[in-house]
C-alpha positions as CSV (number, residue, x, y, z in Angstrom):
1,M,189.3,16.2,94.8
2,R,192.8,17.3,95.8
3,G,195.4,18.5,93.3
4,S,195.2,19.9,89.8
5,E,197.1,19.7,86.5
6,A,199.9,21.5,88.2
7,A,200.4,18.8,90.9
8,H,200.6,15.1,90.1
9,R,200.8,12.2,92.5
10,D,202.9,9.2,91.6
11,A,205.8,7.2,92.8
12,P,209.2,9.0,92.9
13,G,211.3,8.4,89.8
14,R,208.4,7.7,87.4
15,H,208.0,11.2,85.9
16,G,208.7,12.2,82.3
17,D,209.1,15.6,80.7
18,V,206.1,18.0,80.7
19,A,205.2,21.6,79.8
20,D,203.0,23.3,82.4
21,R,199.8,25.0,81.7
22,D,201.4,28.5,81.9
23,G,203.9,27.7,79.2
24,V,206.9,27.7,81.5
25,A,209.3,25.0,80.2
26,A,209.5,22.0,82.5
27,G,212.1,19.3,82.5
28,P,212.6,15.9,84.2
29,A,211.4,15.8,87.8
30,D,214.1,16.1,90.4
31,T,214.0,15.2,94.1
32,S,217.1,17.0,95.3
33,G,217.5,20.3,93.5
34,S,221.0,19.5,92.2
35,S,220.1,19.6,88.5
36,A,218.2,22.9,88.9
37,A,221.3,24.8,90.1
38,A,223.0,24.5,86.7
39,L,220.2,26.5,84.9
40,A,219.3,30.2,84.8
41,P,217.0,31.1,87.7
42,G,213.7,30.9,85.7
43,G,214.7,27.7,84.1
44,A,216.0,26.1,87.3
45,L,212.8,27.0,89.1
46,S,210.7,25.4,86.3
47,V,212.4,22.0,86.7
48,P,209.7,19.8,88.3
49,L,210.3,18.8,91.9
50,V,209.0,15.6,93.6
51,L,208.2,15.6,97.3
52,G,207.2,12.1,98.3
53,G,204.5,11.1,95.9
54,L,203.7,14.7,94.8
55,R,205.1,16.2,91.6
56,L,205.3,20.0,91.5
57,D,205.8,21.6,88.1
58,R,207.6,24.6,89.4
59,R,209.8,25.1,92.5
60,L,209.0,28.8,93.2
61,F,206.5,28.9,96.0
62,M,204.4,31.3,98.0
63,A,205.1,31.3,101.8
64,P,202.5,30.8,104.4
65,M,201.9,34.2,106.1
66,A,199.6,34.8,109.1
67,G,196.8,37.1,108.3
68,L,197.7,37.4,104.6
69,T,197.7,34.2,102.6
70,I,193.9,33.8,102.4
71,G,192.2,32.2,99.4
72,P,192.1,35.2,97.1
73,L,195.8,35.9,97.6
74,R,196.7,32.3,97.0
75,R,194.7,32.3,93.8
76,S,196.3,35.5,92.7
77,V,199.8,34.2,92.9
78,R,198.8,30.9,91.4
79,R,197.6,32.9,88.3
80,W,201.1,34.3,88.0
81,G,202.9,31.0,88.3
82,A,203.4,30.1,91.9
83,G,204.2,26.3,92.0
84,L,202.9,25.8,95.5
85,V,200.8,28.1,97.8
86,H,200.2,27.8,101.5
87,T,197.4,28.5,104.0
88,E,197.9,30.8,106.9
89,M,199.5,29.2,109.9
90,I,196.8,27.0,111.5
91,S,196.5,26.0,115.1
92,A,196.5,22.3,115.6
93,C,194.7,22.8,119.0
94,G,192.1,25.0,117.2
95,I,191.4,22.1,114.9
96,H,191.3,19.6,117.8
97,Y,188.8,21.7,119.8
98,G,186.7,22.5,116.8
99,N,187.2,26.3,116.9
100,R,185.0,27.8,114.2
101,R,187.5,30.4,113.1
102,T,190.3,27.9,112.9
103,L,188.2,25.5,110.9
104,D,187.5,28.3,108.4
105,Y,191.2,28.3,107.6
106,L,190.8,24.8,106.2
107,R,188.7,25.9,103.2
108,C,190.3,26.1,99.8
109,S,189.0,26.2,96.2
110,P,190.0,23.9,93.3
111,D,192.1,26.5,91.6
112,E,194.4,26.9,94.6
113,H,196.0,23.4,94.2
114,P,198.7,22.4,94.8
115,I,198.4,23.8,98.3
116,G,200.2,23.2,101.5
117,Y,198.4,23.5,104.9
118,Q,200.8,24.8,107.6
119,I,200.0,23.7,111.1
120,F,201.6,24.5,114.4
121,G,201.5,23.0,117.9
122,A,203.6,21.1,120.4
123,D,201.6,17.9,121.0
124,P,202.5,15.1,118.6
125,D,199.1,13.4,118.8
126,I,197.2,16.6,118.3
127,M,199.4,17.6,115.4
128,A,198.9,14.2,113.8
129,A,195.1,14.5,114.1
130,A,195.2,18.0,112.8
131,A,197.3,16.9,109.8
132,A,194.7,14.2,109.0
133,A,192.0,16.8,109.1
134,C,193.9,19.1,106.8
135,L,194.4,16.2,104.4
136,Q,190.7,15.5,104.4
137,A,190.0,19.2,103.7
138,G,192.2,19.2,100.6
139,A,195.9,19.6,101.5
140,D,198.4,18.4,99.0
141,V,201.3,19.1,101.5
142,I,201.4,19.3,105.3
143,D,203.9,21.9,106.5
144,L,204.9,21.9,110.1
145,N,205.8,25.3,111.5
146,M,208.9,25.2,113.7
147,A,209.9,28.8,112.8
148,C,207.3,31.2,114.2
149,P,209.1,33.6,116.5
150,V,205.9,35.2,118.0
151,R,206.0,35.1,121.8
152,K,202.5,33.7,122.3
153,V,203.4,30.8,120.1
154,L,206.8,30.2,121.7
155,K,205.4,30.1,125.2
156,T,203.3,27.1,124.2
157,G,206.3,25.2,123.1
158,A,205.4,25.5,119.5
159,G,206.9,27.3,116.5
160,A,210.6,28.1,116.8
161,A,210.6,26.8,120.4
162,L,210.8,23.3,118.9
163,L,214.3,24.2,117.7
164,D,215.3,23.8,121.3
165,D,213.4,20.6,121.8
166,A,214.7,18.1,119.3
167,S,213.0,15.1,120.8
168,R,209.6,16.7,120.7
169,A,210.2,18.1,117.2
170,T,211.1,14.7,115.8
171,A,208.2,13.1,117.6
172,I,205.9,15.5,115.9
173,V,207.3,14.7,112.4
174,T,207.1,11.0,113.2
175,A,203.5,11.2,114.4
176,V,202.3,13.3,111.4
177,S,204.1,11.2,108.9
178,G,202.5,8.1,110.4
179,A,199.1,9.6,110.4
180,L,199.3,10.6,106.7
181,A,200.8,7.2,105.7
182,G,202.3,8.7,102.5
183,A,199.0,10.3,101.3
184,A,200.8,13.7,101.4
185,P,204.4,14.8,101.9
186,V,205.4,16.3,105.2
187,T,207.6,19.4,105.1
188,V,209.0,21.5,107.9
189,K,209.6,25.2,108.1
190,V,212.5,26.2,110.4
191,R,214.8,29.0,111.4
192,S,218.5,28.9,112.1
193,G,218.0,28.7,115.9
194,V,216.2,30.4,118.7
195,R,218.9,32.8,120.0
196,A,221.1,35.1,118.0
197,G,224.1,33.4,116.5
198,E,222.7,29.9,117.0
199,I,222.6,27.4,114.1
200,A,220.7,24.6,115.8
201,V,219.0,23.6,112.6
202,L,222.2,21.9,111.4
203,D,221.8,19.3,114.2
204,L,218.0,19.2,114.1
205,A,217.2,19.0,110.4
206,P,218.8,15.6,109.7
207,R,216.7,14.1,112.5
208,L,213.5,15.7,111.1
209,V,214.3,14.1,107.7
210,E,215.0,10.7,109.3
211,A,211.6,11.1,111.0
212,G,209.9,11.6,107.7
213,A,210.3,15.1,106.4
214,A,210.3,15.3,102.6
215,A,211.7,18.8,102.5
216,V,212.9,21.5,104.9
217,T,212.2,25.2,104.3
218,L,214.8,27.4,106.0
219,H,214.5,31.0,107.0
220,P,218.1,31.7,108.0
221,R,217.5,34.1,110.8
222,S,217.2,33.3,114.5
223,A,213.8,33.6,116.2
224,A,215.3,36.4,118.3
225,Q,216.0,38.4,115.2
226,L,212.4,38.3,114.1
227,Y,212.8,40.0,110.6
228,R,215.7,42.3,111.6
229,G,219.1,42.1,109.9
230,A,219.9,40.0,106.9
231,A,219.0,36.4,106.2
232,D,222.2,34.4,106.3
233,H,222.1,32.1,103.3
234,E,225.5,30.6,104.2
235,V,223.4,28.6,106.6
236,T,221.2,27.6,103.6
237,R,224.3,26.4,101.8
238,R,225.5,24.3,104.8
239,L,222.1,22.8,105.3
240,A,221.6,21.9,101.6
241,A,225.0,20.2,101.6
242,L,223.9,18.2,104.7
243,L,220.4,16.9,103.8
244,P,219.4,14.3,101.2
245,V,216.1,16.1,100.7
246,P,215.4,19.5,99.1
247,V,216.1,22.6,101.1
248,I,213.6,25.4,100.2
249,A,215.2,28.8,100.7
250,S,213.3,31.6,102.3
251,G,214.2,35.1,103.6
252,D,215.2,38.3,101.7
253,I,214.4,36.9,98.3
254,G,212.7,39.3,96.0
255,D,214.2,39.0,92.5
256,A,215.9,36.7,90.0
257,A,219.4,37.6,91.4
258,A,218.5,36.5,94.9
259,C,217.0,33.3,93.5
260,R,220.2,32.6,91.6
261,A,222.2,33.1,94.8
262,V,220.3,30.6,96.8
263,L,220.1,28.1,94.0
264,D,223.9,28.4,93.6
265,A,224.1,27.7,97.4
266,G,222.3,24.4,96.8
267,A,218.7,25.2,97.5
268,G,216.2,22.9,95.8
269,G,213.5,25.6,95.6
270,V,212.7,29.1,96.6
271,M,209.9,30.5,98.7
272,L,208.8,34.1,98.2
273,A,207.0,36.0,101.0
274,R,206.8,39.8,101.6
275,A,208.4,40.5,98.2
276,A,205.3,39.1,96.5
277,L,202.8,41.1,98.5
278,G,201.3,43.7,96.1
279,R,203.3,42.1,93.3
280,P,201.9,38.7,92.5
281,W,203.4,38.9,89.0
282,L,206.8,38.6,90.6
283,F,206.5,34.9,90.0
284,T,206.2,35.4,86.3
285,E,209.0,38.0,86.3
286,I,211.4,35.4,87.8
287,L,210.2,32.3,86.0
288,R,210.2,33.9,82.5
289,D,212.8,36.6,83.0
290,V,210.5,39.3,81.9
291,S,209.6,42.8,83.0
292,P,206.4,43.5,85.1
293,P,203.2,43.6,83.1
294,G,201.8,46.9,82.1
295,L,199.9,49.1,84.5
296,Q,196.5,48.2,83.0
297,A,197.1,44.5,83.5
298,R,198.3,45.1,87.0
299,L,195.2,47.1,87.9
300,Q,193.0,44.4,86.3
301,E,194.6,41.8,88.5
302,L,194.2,44.1,91.5
303,A,190.5,44.5,90.7
304,R,190.0,40.8,90.4
305,F,191.8,40.2,93.7
306,V,189.7,42.8,95.5
307,A,186.5,41.3,94.1
308,E,187.5,37.9,95.4
309,V,188.3,39.3,98.8
310,A,184.9,41.0,98.9
311,A,183.2,37.8,97.9
312,E,184.9,35.8,100.6
313,R,185.0,38.3,103.5
314,G,182.3,40.9,102.7
315,E,182.9,44.3,104.3
316,R,185.5,42.7,106.6
317,G,187.7,42.5,103.5
318,V,188.2,46.3,103.6
319,G,190.3,45.9,106.8
320,Y,192.3,43.0,105.3
321,L,193.0,45.1,102.1
322,R,194.4,48.0,104.1
323,Q,197.5,45.8,104.9
324,L,198.2,45.6,101.2
325,W,197.6,49.1,99.7
326,P,201.1,50.2,100.6
327,R,202.5,47.1,99.0
328,F,200.6,47.9,95.7
329,R,201.9,51.4,95.9
330,R,205.5,50.1,96.2
331,S,205.0,47.9,93.2
332,G,204.1,51.0,91.2
333,T,200.5,49.8,90.7
334,L,199.0,52.6,92.8
335,T,200.1,56.2,93.2
336,R,200.6,57.7,96.6
337,E,197.3,59.6,96.3
338,Q,195.4,56.5,95.2
339,S,196.9,54.4,98.1
340,M,196.0,57.1,100.6
341,A,192.5,57.3,99.3
342,L,192.1,53.5,99.5
343,M,193.5,53.5,103.1
344,G,190.6,55.8,104.0
345,A,187.9,53.8,102.2
346,A,185.4,52.3,104.7
347,T,183.3,50.1,102.4
348,V,183.8,47.7,99.5
349,S,181.8,49.9,97.2
350,E,184.2,52.8,98.0
351,V,187.2,50.6,97.3
352,T,185.7,49.4,94.0
353,A,184.9,53.0,92.9
354,L,188.4,54.2,93.6
355,L,190.0,51.3,91.7
356,T,187.6,51.9,88.8
357,A,188.8,55.5,88.7
358,A,192.4,54.4,88.8
359,R,191.9,52.2,85.8
360,H,190.2,55.0,83.9
361,A,193.1,57.4,84.7
362,C,195.9,55.3,83.3
């Protein structure tokens, strides 16, 4: 069954006050984000948000990240308060042709809900069929990627290339919305434009909403920038003022002050990405305005995360974890020496032994 106590399906406008299971105060559901901006960051992000028929109890989300947002990571940030998590970016063509590795991305566990499945592609019919498959697999939200700047994606006409093809982009949203028939909201992830200095999204996004998008997530950099330079949240402000649906802010957001800035700019929600890697408790820090948990609690969460990675991926999980050891070092959870030792670990048992030693040493 899709959903959990943190995500409720109902008709918009029929929601009362609730308190969520993590004890974060929640107020009346809102569909625009306008009421949230008047509160402190944690309180504003704890105002429920309605997307179509889906109620989210918190509007601080974890972004989809290729190669990173696997099940264990999604569950980890959910434990610390993420209101919505996302799969890795999934190829619609991979689903269409039954690619085994692609189909593995569709798996999720009950404690990951509410969850968005992000798909990418350039063919409206294939995208629609892929969205239906994701819905069947358990998706609470279908997110359409029109932001990926990677060359191998762009050359297929997918990802950020769709910012240059408004007709195809709107046809995809129309097709996916029609295939889902209201069973799950459709959201779209976009960038400002393809080339440096472009702000194509201001012309495109209203058409995407008219085609059926329930929210738009904006990473205000051009595709050409990749992740260089600063995210320009003046574009976020302009887009939020333009659209009748929530704009979810993404890019260079890593603390309560950055959340405050984009909420003041009119964002209806916030999506964390790289800042939350190695620091899943960042969600609680922002939502409750508290300091990070103690070192023992952080190491306990890390050990649980590693155990889940090992259970899901076996020895292949060691390679996955190597991406994250420097992140846990930056968060102060691991020392330089511990991080270096873990980078050199070749087996799950070596990783487990090193983490056990770290816990005993603190």
